[in-house]
C-alpha positions as CSV (number, residue, x, y, z in Angstrom):
1,M,0.0,0.0,0.0
2,Q,1.4,3.4,-0.9
3,K,1.2,5.8,2.0
4,Y,1.1,9.5,2.2
5,C,4.2,10.8,3.9
6,S,5.7,14.2,4.7
7,N,9.3,15.4,5.0
8,N,8.1,17.7,7.7
9,P,8.1,15.9,11.1
10,F,6.1,18.7,12.7
11,Q,3.3,18.3,10.2
12,F,3.3,14.5,10.9
13,L,3.1,15.1,14.6
14,K,0.3,17.7,14.0
15,V,-1.7,15.1,12.1
16,I,-1.1,12.5,14.7
17,F,-2.2,15.0,17.3
18,L,-5.4,15.8,15.4
19,G,-6.1,12.1,15.0
20,A,-5.7,11.6,18.7
21,I,-8.0,14.5,19.4
22,F,-10.6,13.1,17.0
23,L,-10.5,9.7,18.7
24,F,-10.7,11.3,22.1
25,L,-13.6,13.6,21.3
26,S,-15.6,10.8,19.7
27,S,-15.0,8.1,22.3
28,S,-16.1,7.5,25.9
29,I,-14.6,9.4,28.8
30,T,-11.5,8.1,30.5
31,L,-11.5,6.4,33.9
32,A,-10.2,9.5,35.5
33,E,-13.1,11.6,34.1
34,E,-15.4,8.8,35.2
35,A,-14.2,9.2,38.8
36,K,-14.4,13.0,38.6
37,N,-17.9,12.8,37.2
38,H,-18.9,10.5,40.0
39,Q,-17.8,13.1,42.5
40,E,-19.6,15.9,40.7
41,C,-22.8,13.9,40.1
42,S,-24.8,16.4,42.2
43,V,-24.6,19.0,39.4
44,T,-25.3,16.6,36.6
45,N,-27.6,17.8,33.8
46,Q,-30.7,15.6,33.9
47,F,-32.8,14.2,31.1
48,T,-36.5,14.3,30.8
49,F,-36.4,10.5,30.6
50,S,-33.9,10.3,33.4
51,W,-34.6,7.0,35.1
52,Q,-35.4,9.0,38.3
53,F,-35.5,5.9,40.6
54,L,-32.0,4.7,39.7
55,E,-28.9,5.9,41.6
56,Q,-28.1,9.3,40.2
57,C,-24.3,8.7,40.0
58,D,-24.9,5.5,38.0
59,M,-26.7,7.5,35.3
60,Q,-24.2,10.3,35.1
61,P,-24.0,11.3,31.4
62,R,-20.8,10.3,29.7
63,G,-19.3,12.1,26.8
64,G,-17.4,15.4,26.2
65,T,-16.7,17.3,29.4
66,S,-14.5,20.1,27.9
67,K,-15.6,23.7,27.8
68,G,-15.4,26.0,24.8
69,N,-15.2,29.8,24.4
70,N,-18.1,32.0,24.9
71,I,-20.8,31.3,22.3
72,V,-23.3,33.9,21.0
73,V,-26.5,32.4,19.8
74,D,-28.1,34.2,16.8
75,S,-31.4,35.5,18.0
76,S,-32.6,36.7,14.6
77,V,-34.9,34.6,12.4
78,N,-32.9,32.8,9.7
79,N,-33.7,34.2,6.2
80,A,-33.3,30.6,4.8
81,W,-36.1,29.5,7.0
82,L,-38.3,32.4,5.9
83,A,-37.5,31.5,2.3
84,I,-39.1,28.1,2.7
85,Q,-42.4,29.8,3.6
86,E,-42.5,31.9,0.4
87,A,-45.8,31.7,-1.4
88,G,-46.1,30.3,-4.9
89,I,-43.0,28.1,-5.0
90,S,-43.2,24.4,-5.9
91,P,-42.9,21.6,-3.4
92,F,-39.6,20.6,-5.0
93,E,-38.2,24.1,-4.4
94,K,-39.5,24.1,-0.8
95,D,-37.6,20.8,-0.3
96,R,-34.4,22.3,-1.8
97,R,-34.6,25.4,0.4
98,A,-35.2,23.2,3.5
99,I,-32.0,21.2,2.8
100,L,-29.9,24.3,2.0
101,A,-31.2,25.9,5.2
102,M,-29.1,23.4,7.1
103,A,-25.9,25.2,5.9
104,G,-24.2,27.8,8.2
105,A,-22.6,28.3,11.6
106,Y,-23.8,26.2,14.5
107,R,-23.4,25.2,18.1
108,V,-24.4,21.5,18.2
109,S,-25.5,19.5,21.3
110,F,-25.8,15.8,21.2
111,D,-28.1,13.8,23.6
112,F,-28.8,10.1,23.6
113,I,-30.5,7.9,26.2
114,E,-32.0,4.4,26.4
115,I,-35.6,4.7,27.5
116,A,-36.8,1.0,27.5
117,G,-35.2,-2.4,27.8
118,Y,-36.6,-5.5,26.0
119,V,-34.6,-8.2,27.7
120,P,-34.7,-9.7,31.3
121,D,-32.5,-7.9,33.8
122,F,-32.0,-4.9,31.6
123,V,-29.9,-2.1,33.0
124,P,-29.8,1.1,31.0
125,S,-26.4,2.3,30.0
126,K,-25.4,5.8,30.9
127,P,-26.8,8.6,28.8
128,Y,-24.5,10.4,26.3
129,Q,-24.0,14.1,26.0
130,S,-21.5,16.0,23.9
131,W,-21.3,19.3,22.0
132,G,-19.4,21.0,19.3
133,T,-19.1,24.1,17.1
134,E,-19.2,23.5,13.4
135,Y,-19.8,25.1,10.0
136,V,-21.9,23.3,7.4
137,Y,-20.7,24.1,3.9
138,V,-22.5,23.5,0.7
139,A,-20.0,21.2,-1.0
140,E,-22.2,20.7,-4.1
141,D,-25.5,22.0,-5.4
142,K,-26.7,20.4,-8.7
143,K,-30.4,21.2,-8.3
144,E,-31.5,17.5,-7.7
145,F,-28.4,16.8,-5.7
146,I,-27.1,18.7,-2.7
147,S,-24.0,17.8,-0.6
148,L,-23.4,19.3,2.9
149,Q,-20.0,19.0,4.5
150,H,-19.7,19.6,8.3
151,I,-16.4,21.0,9.6
152,M,-15.8,21.3,13.3
153,V,-13.9,24.4,14.6
154,M,-13.4,24.2,18.3
155,F,-11.8,26.6,20.8
156,M,-11.1,24.9,24.1
157,Q,-11.0,26.6,27.5
158,Q,-7.7,25.9,29.2
159,E,-7.2,25.3,33.0
160,D,-5.8,28.9,33.4
161,G,-8.9,30.3,31.7
162,S,-7.3,31.1,28.4
163,V,-8.7,29.8,25.1
164,S,-6.8,27.4,22.9
165,E,-5.9,27.8,19.2
166,P,-8.7,26.5,16.9
167,M,-8.9,22.8,16.4
168,V,-10.2,22.1,12.9
169,M,-11.6,18.7,12.0
170,K,-13.5,17.4,9.0
171,H,-16.7,15.9,10.4
172,W,-19.6,14.0,8.8
173,R,-21.2,14.6,5.4
174,Q,-24.8,14.4,4.2
175,D,-25.8,14.0,0.6
176,W,-29.4,14.6,-0.6
177,E,-30.7,13.3,-3.9
178,Y,-34.1,13.7,-5.5
179,E,-36.0,10.5,-6.5
180,K,-32.9,8.4,-6.2
181,R,-33.6,4.8,-7.2
182,S,-30.6,3.0,-5.6
183,Q,-29.4,3.4,-2.0
184,F,-26.2,1.9,-0.5
185,V,-27.4,0.6,2.9
186,Y,-25.8,-1.0,5.9
187,A,-26.4,-4.8,6.1
188,G,-24.5,-5.6,9.3
189,H,-21.0,-6.9,10.2
190,R,-19.3,-4.1,8.3
191,R,-21.1,-4.9,5.0
192,W,-22.9,-2.4,2.8
193,E,-25.1,-3.3,-0.1
194,K,-27.2,-1.7,-2.9
195,S,-30.9,-1.5,-2.4
196,N,-32.9,-0.7,-5.6
197,Q,-36.3,0.9,-5.6
198,K,-39.1,1.2,-8.1
199,A,-39.7,4.6,-9.6
200,K,-43.2,4.9,-8.1
201,D,-41.8,4.2,-4.6
202,V,-39.4,7.1,-4.7
203,K,-41.6,9.6,-6.5
204,G,-41.3,13.0,-4.7
205,T,-38.8,11.7,-2.2
206,W,-35.3,12.7,-1.3
207,S,-32.6,10.2,-0.2
208,Q,-30.2,11.2,2.5
209,A,-26.8,9.4,2.5
210,V,-24.6,10.0,5.6
211,Y,-20.8,9.5,5.4
212,Q,-18.0,9.2,7.9
213,V,-15.1,11.6,8.4
214,D,-13.1,9.7,5.7
215,D,-16.1,9.8,3.3
216,S,-16.8,6.1,3.8
217,P,-20.6,5.2,3.8
218,R,-22.5,5.1,7.1
219,Y,-26.2,4.9,6.3
220,E,-28.8,5.9,3.7
221,S,-32.6,6.1,3.4
222,F,-35.2,8.1,1.6
223,G,-38.4,9.9,2.6
224,K,-40.6,12.9,1.8
225,W,-40.3,16.4,3.1
226,Q,-43.5,17.6,4.7
227,H,-44.2,21.4,4.7
228,S,-46.8,23.1,6.8
229,A,-47.3,26.8,7.5
230,N,-44.1,27.1,9.6
231,V,-42.7,23.5,9.9
232,S,-40.6,21.7,7.3
233,S,-39.6,18.2,8.3
234,W,-38.2,15.1,6.6
235,L,-38.5,11.5,8.0
236,S,-36.5,8.6,6.8
237,G,-37.6,5.0,6.5
238,K,-36.4,2.4,8.9
239,T,-32.6,2.2,8.5
240,W,-29.8,0.1,9.7
241,R,-26.6,1.8,11.0
242,P,-23.3,0.5,12.3
243,L,-22.6,1.4,15.9
244,P,-21.5,5.0,16.3
245,R,-18.2,5.8,18.0
246,R,-20.0,6.8,21.2
247,E,-21.3,3.2,21.4
248,G,-18.6,1.2,19.6
249,S,-16.0,2.2,22.2
250,I,-18.0,0.7,25.1
251,R,-20.5,-1.8,23.8
252,N,-20.0,-5.2,22.2
253,D,-23.4,-6.8,23.0
254,Y,-25.3,-5.7,19.8
255,H,-24.4,-5.0,16.2
256,V,-26.9,-2.6,14.6
257,L,-28.8,0.5,15.3
258,E,-32.2,0.1,13.6
259,G,-34.3,3.2,13.5
260,T,-35.5,6.4,11.9
261,N,-34.0,9.8,11.4
262,R,-36.0,13.1,11.2
263,H,-34.7,16.5,10.2
264,T,-36.7,19.6,11.0
265,I,-35.9,23.1,10.1
266,L,-36.3,25.8,12.8
267,P,-36.3,29.6,12.7
268,N,-32.9,29.6,14.4
269,G,-31.4,26.3,13.2
270,W,-32.5,22.8,12.8
271,V,-32.8,19.6,14.8
272,Q,-32.1,15.9,14.0
273,E,-34.1,13.3,15.9
274,Q,-33.3,9.6,16.1
275,E,-35.4,6.7,17.4
276,N,-33.3,3.6,17.5
277,L,-33.5,0.0,18.5
278,K,-30.4,-1.9,19.4
279,L,-30.3,-5.1,17.4
280,V,-28.4,-8.3,17.7
281,L,-27.4,-10.2,14.6
282,D,-26.3,-13.8,14.0
283,E,-23.2,-14.7,12.0
284,Q,-25.2,-14.5,8.7
285,G,-26.3,-10.9,9.4
286,Q,-29.8,-11.8,10.3
287,A,-31.6,-10.7,13.5
288,V,-31.3,-13.5,16.1
289,K,-34.5,-15.3,16.7
290,D,-34.4,-15.2,20.5
291,M,-34.8,-11.6,21.8
292,P,-33.1,-9.7,18.9
293,Y,-33.7,-6.3,20.4
294,L,-32.0,-5.2,23.6
295,S,-33.4,-1.7,24.1
296,K,-34.8,1.5,22.6
297,E,-32.8,4.7,22.4
298,L,-33.8,8.3,21.7
299,G,-31.3,10.8,20.3
300,I,-31.4,14.4,19.5
301,A,-28.9,16.8,17.9
302,R,-29.7,20.5,18.1
303,Y,-28.1,22.8,15.7
304,E,-28.4,26.4,17.0
305,R,-27.2,29.2,14.7
306,I,-24.4,31.3,16.2
307,V,-22.6,34.5,15.5
308,E,-19.2,36.0,16.4
309,H,-17.5,32.6,16.3
310,D,-14.3,32.6,14.4
311,F,-14.6,30.0,11.7
312,S,-11.8,31.4,9.5
313,A,-9.5,28.4,10.3
314,G,-12.3,26.1,9.0
315,D,-12.8,28.2,5.9
316,E,-9.1,28.0,5.2
317,Y,-9.0,24.2,5.7
318,W,-12.0,23.6,3.5
319,N,-11.0,26.0,0.7
320,K,-7.5,24.5,0.5
321,S,-8.5,20.9,0.8
322,K,-11.9,20.6,-0.8
323,E,-10.4,19.6,-4.2
324,Y,-8.7,16.7,-2.5
325,W,-11.8,15.7,-0.6
326,S,-13.8,15.9,-3.8
327,D,-11.4,13.3,-5.3
328,V,-11.8,11.1,-2.2
329,R,-15.6,11.2,-2.7
330,S,-15.1,10.4,-6.4
331,V,-13.0,7.3,-5.7
332,W,-15.6,6.1,-3.1
333,E,-18.3,6.6,-5.7
334,D,-16.4,4.5,-8.1
335,F,-16.2,1.6,-5.6
336,I,-19.9,1.9,-4.7
337,D,-21.1,2.3,-8.3
338,S,-19.1,-0.7,-9.6
339,N,-20.0,-3.2,-6.8
340,N,-23.2,-4.6,-5.3
341,S,-21.8,-4.9,-1.9
342,L,-18.6,-3.9,0.1
343,V,-17.2,-5.0,3.4
344,I,-15.4,-2.0,4.9
345,Q,-13.0,-2.2,7.8
346,K,-12.3,1.0,9.8
347,K,-8.9,-0.2,11.0
348,V,-6.2,-2.4,9.4
349,N,-2.7,-3.2,10.7
350,K,-3.3,-0.9,13.6
351,Q,-4.1,2.1,11.3
352,Y,-7.5,3.8,11.2
353,M,-8.7,4.4,7.7
354,F,-9.2,8.1,8.3
355,M,-5.6,8.9,9.3
356,P,-3.9,8.9,5.9
357,F,-6.6,11.1,4.5
358,F,-6.4,13.5,7.4
359,N,-2.7,13.5,7.0
360,K,-2.8,14.3,3.3
361,A,-5.5,17.0,3.7
362,Q,-3.5,18.7,6.4
363,A,-0.3,18.6,4.2
364,I,-2.2,20.3,1.4
365,V,-3.5,23.0,3.8
366,D,0.1,23.5,5.0
367,G,1.2,24.2,1.4
368,E,1.8,20.9,-0.3
369,K,0.9,20.9,-4.0
370,Y,-1.8,18.5,-5.1
371,Q,-2.5,17.1,-8.5
372,S,-5.8,15.3,-9.0
373,S,-4.9,12.5,-11.4
374,P,-2.0,11.0,-9.4
375,G,-3.9,11.9,-6.2
376,K,-6.9,9.7,-7.1
377,K,-4.5,6.8,-7.8
378,I,-3.0,7.1,-4.4
379,I,-6.4,7.5,-2.8
380,R,-7.6,4.3,-4.4
381,E,-4.4,2.4,-3.3
382,T,-4.9,3.7,0.2
383,L,-8.5,2.4,0.4
384,V,-7.9,-1.0,-1.1
385,P,-6.6,-2.7,2.1
386,F,-9.7,-1.6,4.0
387,I,-12.3,-2.8,1.4
388,E,-13.4,-6.3,0.5
389,V,-15.5,-6.7,-2.6
390,N,-18.1,-9.4,-2.4
């Protein structure tokens, strides 16, 4: 496998540091944080569905505990939300405006909690809470296809009260396509496969495909946008998803999140709601016959529009690296278009798949020249060890 490398040891260390930060932010808290949280459980933020008869410290939320710089929420009504309400526009145009309204600057909060157990002796896992500041860029807009790229730009508050330099990290991506007849869906045990639809079944619908930080597929479904006087909302069909990092780092007793995903546009942002069942599979990728579902989980991500947050480091990163990331997407599209199913490993030979891509993107941001044709060849060679065609 041909690897990206750099003659600059400081750049290499910078990328390793960013990778470590990424793994830290997206994984469970450390044992030291766990002990600290146990001591501070009296000031825990509580959920509405908070299992109020369980020991409070046992249900202390896990997740990010860091603090950022001061955030100013945008109190004005978003013009993009108002544009959806415009009289006389077609349903298709309303859909497009709703999708594009998700672009912009946000503070994001993530909340997940198990609300019901379906097996004997069920004990709910700790709720999960985290947060971030990110900018959602319109990566592509081709009328019936819209791609939104999320870039995190975080300023962390230090122990002495000072604020860190910005930490920039490419986050997830969502692609929306009108009346798409083929989805690439998760089938369990790290395998994704094509799911083809009849034209009549996707009429008037939009598919949403969600991708990981390295642009590998995560999940995909389709549904219709519904528009009322002041509410625009999209609901997916039932979808399988691999375990997210918040779960994969601490759970090995189930294999799939099965659920729905709803996006609703608000006057000052948008909200993503998830309703998930935790599903156990057999070796063949089928739901086990005896008690396949462990529990039900609710999740919500609130995207609140913000102002006065310095996203210039994110702008620089995206403007300088977007050609490279476009080629990464293109190579992934070639793999997906030319195969009915793929098994994709996130880690091979102790290396995470995202690391060489983060490394190369950072090198380009730092001034390395990039040429698309040889670049695509290296991207493909980098992906091959992680992908099994079947």
